[in-house]
N, C-alpha and C positions, 0 to 999 in steps of 0.2 A: 504494500500500500504506500503510495507516494506521500510525501510531505506537502503541506501547503503553508502559506504565510498568512497569519491572521492580522487583524487591524492594529495590533500592538507595534507593528513594524515602524521603525524610526528612520528607515532608508539610509542606514550607515554603510551598507555594502559588505559587512564582515562575512556574511553567509556566502555571498557570491564569490568572494575571493578564495574561500576555502572549499567550495564544492568541487569534488574530484571529477565530475562529469559535465561541468558548466551548465547545469540545469536551471540556474537562477539568473534572472535578468531584472534590470530596473524597470518597473512598471509605472503606472500613473499614481503617484503618491506613496507607493510601497513596492517592495521587490516581489517577484512572482517566481514560482517554481513550475517548470514544465513537467507535468506528470508522466509524459511519455519518455522523458530523459532521466528522471529521478530514479536512483537505484536504492532508495530507502536506507541509506547508510547512517543517517542521523548526525552527520558532521555539522550541518547547518544549525540544528537544534542545540548542539553542544557549544557552539561558538557565539550564538546570538546573545547580546547583553540584555534583551528584554523578553526572551522566550517566544518570539513571534512564530518560528517554524513549529508546526505540529503535524502529527500524522492525520491524514485525511480520513 
């Protein structure tokens, strides 16, 4: 199950920089995770300072 980024996102980009498969891109007001690319590794959730990435 892929991760998604909730509304807590502060657009810091920490998750995108650490994603091993480049599944995270800057969206409109927050970052977004491509569910087709996400490998469900949890790196984004572990690096995020506000806990925005969560399992969908």
